C-alpha positions, 0 to 999 in steps of 0.5 A, a space after each residue: 573523299 575519305 574511306 574509314 576502315 575498322 576491324 572487329 575481332 582481331 586477327 590474332 584472336 584465333 577463337 573469334 570470328 573477324 569482320 572488317 567494315 569500311 564506310 565512305 563519306 558518301 554513306 556507302 558501307 561494305 563489310 567482309 567476314 572471316 570465320 575463326 576456323 579459317 583463321 586457325 587453319 591459315 595461322 597454323 599452316 603458314 606461321 613460320 613460313 610467311 613473315 608479318 602474317 597477321 598484318 598480311 591477313 589484315 591487308 587481305 581483308 582490306 583488299 576484298 573490302 575496298 577494292 571496288 570502292 576506290 574511285 574518288 577516294 583521297 584518303 584511307 583512314 585505318 584503325 590502330 589494330 596492327 603495326 601501321 607502318 607494315 600494314 601501309 607498306 603491304 597495302 601499297 604492295 598489294 594494290 600495286 598502282 591503285 593507291 598511288 594518289 591516295 593518302 593512307 593514315 592512321 585514325 587518331 585515338 580521341 575517344 570516339 569510335 571509328 565511323 566504320 566501327 558500327 559496320 564491323 561490329 554489326 557484321 561480327 554479331 550477325 545483325 548485318 550480313 557481310 557483303 563477302 565471306 572470306 574463304 581459305 582459298 581466297 586468302 591463299 590466292 592473294 597471300 603469296 602475291 605480296 612482293 618482297 
């Protein structure tokens, strides 16, 4: 079984809210939401101190979105929003051994939208409530857990 991940409102865009959505092939959807105010605070506070900060924030959103839905998952397909090689390495560091037998791949851009795109977009536009609102404290708790 696969799980698809997409983000609406890039992490780099500090003035826009971000919503990350995931959808499993069996129809289970989940989304997380981060306000622009929180993104600004984190990016201003840790820029220069934390390497690959954008990718790490993206990984943290993915972590909170899929951490409880990894049973029976063979593959995670992520959209092309950040540097994929860094993202893949950071995800494996963040999840420890939970992603050991799961293939992480990048979505091929063939014109169609990701299966998780609609979930992320509806959450960003406040048409669907996020399953979890990300706080600054939640990000800071995980930000320094990445091993070098």
